[in-house]
C-alpha positions as CSV (number, residue, x, y, z in Angstrom):
1,M,-11.0,5.3,8.5
2,N,-7.7,3.4,8.8
3,N,-7.2,-0.3,8.7
4,K,-7.5,-1.0,12.5
5,E,-10.7,1.0,12.7
6,F,-12.1,-0.9,9.7
7,I,-11.3,-4.2,11.1
8,N,-12.8,-3.4,14.5
9,K,-16.0,-2.0,12.9
10,L,-16.3,-5.1,10.7
11,A,-15.7,-7.4,13.6
12,N,-18.4,-5.6,15.7
13,E,-20.8,-5.8,12.9
14,S,-20.2,-9.4,12.0
15,G,-19.9,-10.8,15.4
16,Y,-16.5,-12.5,14.7
17,S,-13.4,-11.8,16.7
18,V,-11.0,-9.1,15.6
19,E,-8.3,-11.8,14.9
20,D,-10.6,-13.8,12.7
21,T,-12.0,-10.7,10.9
22,Q,-8.4,-9.6,10.1
23,K,-7.5,-13.1,8.8
24,L,-10.6,-13.1,6.6
25,V,-9.9,-9.6,5.1
26,R,-6.2,-10.4,4.5
27,S,-7.4,-13.6,2.8
28,V,-9.9,-11.8,0.6
29,L,-7.4,-9.2,-0.4
30,A,-4.7,-11.8,-1.2
31,S,-7.0,-13.5,-3.5
32,M,-8.0,-10.4,-5.1
33,V,-4.4,-9.5,-5.8
34,K,-3.7,-13.0,-7.2
35,Q,-6.6,-12.6,-9.7
36,L,-5.4,-9.1,-10.8
37,E,-1.8,-10.2,-11.1
38,S,-3.1,-12.9,-13.6
39,G,-4.9,-10.2,-15.6
40,K,-8.4,-11.1,-14.5
41,T,-11.1,-8.5,-13.4
42,V,-12.4,-8.9,-9.9
43,A,-16.1,-7.9,-9.8
44,I,-18.1,-7.5,-6.6
45,N,-21.8,-7.4,-6.9
46,G,-23.4,-4.2,-5.7
47,F,-19.9,-2.5,-5.4
48,G,-17.9,-2.4,-8.5
49,A,-15.0,-4.0,-10.5
50,F,-11.3,-3.8,-10.2
51,E,-9.1,-4.4,-13.3
52,V,-5.6,-3.9,-14.5
53,K,-5.2,-1.7,-17.5
54,K,-2.2,-0.8,-19.5
55,R,-1.3,2.9,-19.7
56,L,0.3,3.6,-23.0
57,E,3.7,5.2,-23.6
58,R,3.3,9.0,-23.9
59,V,5.3,12.2,-24.1
60,M,5.4,14.6,-21.1
61,V,6.7,18.1,-20.7
62,S,8.5,19.3,-17.7
63,P,6.7,22.6,-16.6
64,S,9.8,24.1,-15.1
65,T,12.3,23.4,-17.9
66,G,10.1,22.8,-20.9
67,E,12.1,19.6,-21.7
68,R,10.1,16.8,-23.3
69,F,10.6,13.3,-22.1
70,L,9.1,9.9,-22.8
71,V,7.2,8.1,-20.0
72,P,7.2,4.3,-20.6
73,P,4.1,2.2,-20.6
74,K,2.9,0.8,-17.2
75,L,0.1,-1.2,-15.6
76,V,-2.4,0.6,-13.3
77,L,-5.3,-0.6,-11.3
78,N,-8.6,0.7,-12.2
79,F,-11.9,0.7,-10.3
80,K,-15.3,1.2,-11.8
81,P,-18.1,1.4,-9.2
82,T,-21.6,0.2,-9.9
83,S,-24.2,2.7,-11.0
84,S,-26.1,2.4,-7.7
85,I,-22.8,3.4,-5.8
86,K,-22.2,6.3,-8.2
87,E,-25.8,7.5,-7.7
88,R,-25.5,7.3,-3.9
89,L,-22.2,9.3,-3.9
90,K,-23.7,11.9,-6.3
91,N,-26.6,12.3,-3.8
92,G,-24.5,12.8,-0.9
93,G,-24.7,9.2,0.5
94,E,-28.6,9.1,0.3
95,V,-30.4,6.5,-1.6
């Protein structure tokens, strides 16, 4: 499902216009990004939690040349779903 399909489906289910729904989704995402940029975790009840984690510096080996090189540390976005979502996905979407 792409962004346009998602916005249209959400607008139909909520009863809001497509434009209002798109503004709302953009606002929610912008707020989430601000929180994540400040280092805070964003938890959504019944869905999961987004958090920024620091991936440590590590040594990698190029498979083609065998050359070893250092990969610098970086920040990555991590998502941890709730146990109920994990269970639903494990059971093929059934509760």
